[in-house]
C-alpha positions in Angstrom: 0.0 0.0 0.0 2.8 2.4 0.8 3.9 4.3 -2.4 7.6 4.3 -1.6 7.6 0.6 -0.8 5.9 0.0 -4.2 8.6 2.1 -5.8 11.5 0.2 -4.3 9.9 -3.2 -5.2 9.6 -2.0 -8.8 13.2 -0.7 -8.8 14.4 -4.1 -7.5 12.3 -6.0 -10.1 13.9 -3.9 -12.8 17.4 -4.8 -11.5 16.5 -8.5 -11.5 15.4 -8.1 -15.1 18.7 -6.5 -16.0 20.6 -9.3 -14.3 18.5 -11.8 -16.3 19.6 -10.3 -19.5 23.3 -10.1 -18.3 23.2 -13.9 -17.5 22.0 -14.7 -20.9 24.8 -12.8 -22.6 27.8 -12.7 -20.3 30.5 -15.3 -20.4 30.9 -17.1 -17.0 34.6 -16.6 -16.4 36.7 -16.1 -13.3 37.7 -12.5 -13.1 40.9 -13.1 -11.1 39.5 -10.9 -8.4 38.2 -12.0 -5.0 35.5 -10.6 -2.7 36.2 -9.6 0.9 35.8 -13.3 2.1 38.3 -14.6 -0.5 35.7 -16.2 -2.7 36.7 -16.1 -6.4 34.4 -13.7 -8.2 33.0 -14.7 -11.5 32.4 -12.1 -14.2 28.6 -12.5 -13.8 29.0 -11.9 -10.0 30.6 -8.6 -10.7 28.1 -7.6 -13.4 25.1 -8.5 -11.1 26.6 -6.5 -8.3 27.3 -3.5 -10.5 23.7 -3.6 -11.7 22.4 -3.6 -8.2 24.5 -0.6 -7.2 23.3 1.2 -10.3 19.7 0.5 -9.4 20.2 1.8 -5.9 21.9 5.0 -7.0 19.2 5.6 -9.6 16.3 5.0 -7.2 14.7 8.1 -5.6 13.7 6.0 -2.5 16.9 4.2 -1.6 19.3 5.9 0.8 21.9 3.1 1.5 23.1 -0.1 0.0 25.2 -3.0 1.2 26.4 -5.9 -0.9 27.5 -9.4 0.1 30.5 -8.9 -2.2 31.6 -5.8 -0.2 29.9 -5.8 3.2 29.8 -2.2 4.2 26.7 0.0 4.3 27.3 2.8 1.7 25.4 6.0 1.0 23.7 6.0 -2.4 21.3 8.9 -1.9 22.7 12.1 -3.5 19.4 14.0 -3.0 19.1 13.1 0.6 15.4 12.0 0.3 15.8 8.2 0.3 13.8 6.0 2.7 15.3 2.5 2.5 18.5 0.6 3.2 18.9 -2.3 0.7 21.1 -5.4 1.3 21.7 -7.9 -1.4 23.5 -11.0 -2.4 23.8 -10.2 -6.1 24.3 -13.7 -7.4 24.1 -16.5 -4.9 25.4 -19.8 -6.2 28.5 -18.6 -7.9 30.0 -22.1 -7.3 27.3 -23.7 -9.5 26.7 -21.0 -12.1 29.4 -22.3 -14.3 27.4 -25.6 -14.5 24.5 -23.5 -15.8 22.4 -24.4 -12.8 19.8 -22.1 -11.3 21.2 -19.2 -9.3 19.6 -16.2 -7.7 19.5 -12.8 -6.1 18.4 -12.1 -2.5 17.4 -8.7 -1.4 16.4 -7.4 2.1 14.9 -3.9 2.5 15.0 -2.0 5.8 13.4 1.4 6.6 15.3 4.6 7.5 13.8 4.3 11.0 15.9 1.3 11.8 18.6 1.2 9.2 20.5 -2.1 9.1 22.8 -2.4 12.1 20.9 -2.9 15.3 17.8 -3.9 13.4 16.3 -7.4 13.0 14.9 -9.2 10.0 11.4 -8.5 11.3 12.1 -4.8 10.7 12.2 -5.4 6.9 9.5 -3.6 5.0 9.8 -6.2 2.2 12.2 -8.7 0.8 12.7 -10.2 -2.7 14.4 -13.4 -3.9 14.9 -13.9 -7.7 15.7 -17.3 -9.3 17.3 -17.4 -12.7 16.6 -20.7 -14.4 14.8 -21.5 -17.6 12.5 -18.6 -16.5 13.2 -15.7 -14.1 10.7 -15.6 -11.2 10.8 -13.4 -8.1 9.3 -13.9 -4.7 8.1 -10.7 -3.1 6.9 -10.1 0.5 3.8 -8.0 0.3 1.4 -6.7 3.1 -0.8 -9.8 3.0 1.6 -12.5 2.1 4.2 -13.8 -0.3 3.7 -13.5 -4.1 5.6 -14.7 -7.1 6.2 -12.6 -10.3 7.4 -14.0 -13.6 9.5 -12.0 -16.1 9.3 -11.8 -19.8 6.7 -14.5 -20.7 7.5 -13.6 -24.3 10.0 -11.3 -25.9 7.3 -8.6 -25.9 6.6 -9.2 -22.2 3.6 -10.6 -20.4 0.1 -9.9 -21.6 -2.4 -8.7 -18.9 -6.1 -9.5 -19.0 -6.8 -6.0 -20.4 -4.6 -6.7 -23.4 -1.7 -4.5 -22.3 1.9 -5.8 -22.0 4.1 -5.6 -18.9 7.6 -7.0 -18.2 6.3 -8.8 -15.1 3.2 -10.7 -14.3 2.0 -12.1 -11.0 2.2 -15.9 -11.4 1.4 -17.1 -7.8 -0.7 -15.2 -5.3 -0.5 -15.5 -1.5 1.5 -18.7 -1.5 1.1 -21.0 1.5 3.8 -23.5 2.8 2.2 -26.6 4.4 3.1 -27.4 8.0 4.2 -30.9 7.1 6.5 -32.0 4.2 8.3 -34.9 2.5 11.0 -32.8 0.8 14.4 -32.2 2.5 17.4 -30.1 1.6 20.3 -30.8 4.1 23.1 -28.4 3.9 26.4 -28.6 6.0 26.2 -32.4 6.3 29.7 -32.3 7.8 28.0 -31.0 11.0 26.3 -34.4 11.4 29.7 -35.8 12.5 29.7 -33.4 15.5 26.0 -33.1 16.2 24.3 -36.4 16.9 20.8 -34.8 16.6 21.5 -33.8 13.0 22.6 -37.3 12.1 19.4 -38.6 13.7 17.4 -36.1 11.7 19.0 -37.1 8.4 18.5 -40.8 9.2 14.8 -40.0 9.9 14.4 -38.3 6.5 15.9 -41.3 4.8 14.0 -44.0 6.8 10.7 -42.2 6.3 11.4 -41.9 2.6 11.5 -38.1 2.3 12.6 -36.9 -1.2 16.0 -35.3 -1.3 16.1 -32.1 -3.4 19.4 -30.3 -2.8 21.6 -28.4 -5.4 24.0 -26.6 -3.1 22.5 -23.3 -4.1 20.5 -21.6 -1.3 18.1 -19.9 -3.7 16.8 -23.0 -5.5 17.0 -25.1 -2.4 14.6 -22.8 -0.4 12.7 -21.4 -3.4 11.2 -24.9 -4.1 9.3 -24.6 -0.9 7.0 -22.0 -2.6 6.5 -24.0 -5.8 6.0 -27.3 -4.0 4.3 -25.6 -1.1 6.4 -27.7 1.3 9.9 -28.5 2.3 12.7 -28.1 4.9 16.1 -26.6 4.5 18.6 -27.3 7.3 22.0 -25.7 7.9 23.1 -26.2 11.5 26.4 -25.2 13.0 29.1 -27.3 14.7 32.6 -26.7 16.1 34.3 -28.3 13.1 31.8 -27.0 10.5 30.5 -23.6 11.5 27.5 -22.2 9.6 28.4 -19.6 7.0 25.1 -18.2 5.9 24.9 -14.4 6.0 22.1 -13.1 8.3 21.4 -9.8 6.5 21.9 -10.9 2.9 20.5 -14.4 2.9 18.7 -15.7 6.0 16.6 -12.7 6.9 15.2 -12.0 3.4 14.2 -15.6 2.9 12.8 -15.9 6.4 10.4 -13.0 5.9 9.1 -14.7 2.7 8.8 -18.1 4.3 7.1 -16.8 7.5 4.6 -14.7 5.5 3.7 -17.9 3.7 3.0 -19.7 6.9 6.3 -21.4 7.3 8.8 -21.1 10.2 12.5 -20.3 10.6 15.0 -21.1 13.3 18.3 -19.5 14.1 19.7 -22.9 14.8 21.0 -22.0 18.3 18.1 -20.7 20.5 15.4 -22.2 18.3 13.8 -18.7 17.9 12.9 -17.1 14.6 15.7 -15.9 12.5 13.7 -12.7 12.1 14.3 -11.9 15.8 18.1 -12.1 15.6 19.7 -8.6 15.9 22.0 -7.7 13.1 25.2 -6.4 14.7 27.6 -6.8 11.8 27.0 -6.5 8.1 28.6 -9.9 7.4 27.2 -11.6 10.5 26.9 -15.4 10.0 24.1 -17.7 11.2 22.8 -21.2 11.3 19.4 -21.7 9.8 16.5 -24.1 9.5 13.6 -22.9 7.4 10.4 -24.2 5.8 7.4 -26.3 6.8 6.5 -25.4 10.4 6.4 -28.9 12.0 9.7 -29.8 10.4 11.4 -26.7 11.8 10.0 -27.7 15.2 11.5 -31.2 14.7 14.9 -29.6 13.9 14.7 -27.4 17.0 13.8 -30.4 19.2 16.3 -33.0 17.8 19.2 -30.9 16.7 19.4 -28.1 19.3 17.3 -29.6 22.1 14.6 -26.9 22.1 10.9 -27.6 22.2 
């Protein structure tokens, strides 16, 4: 309903459209550069990040930006009238993009009243997650739930019921994630060597004949919960295999979408919602369980001993 929120969503959808076109035309090569964490950056990583910065600088409603590739909050608002702080992972899944597997962009948007540092995921005004596969689709957190938008149904765009054409069309409305599921996506399996509860959980999934759907890309592995309307993604932490997901760039944006769809999230330590974890550093790491509510409860009980 808020006009500025509508504007920032549209600006981010436009950026996802630009990244879509770049992925179709850019060669996937290693640039020879590395991001702050030492990960090798691929050319498409750099292109996607540049497109996100450009979108933020051109938006009249964005005041600050922070990228997973360079985790500092930077001012983008030359006019001084911006309202939002935008955090993004420009192209999650860089380790699988050279295989031509699905990758994605994750975006969290916080209001000026909280900014990023000291805020929580629950303070987000909206979040978006784009997946670039055979089609480009984007999940958006709206006032009354989680919606999916599809890009470029045809080269001319998508035809609306009134005969007009738009680049984006709403392809799923008010998505709901069922409380029970039979699909599991187990990340950080090395932690099962340290955490008996995680090994017990994995054994349960296998013995009860859950379907394994895991690509190693956070975006496709969690996004499927919205298309299949069920699923559980687990990424616990352990002494020898600490969790590496970024709270602001990855966990919080996805958790807002999942919880608005009726699912649950866990911080993997206290058993509380990931949306209630305070963001004290731009590159703060977290464990995560996310998806169908009853399965997140099972994770909390078996893996971290919280009812």
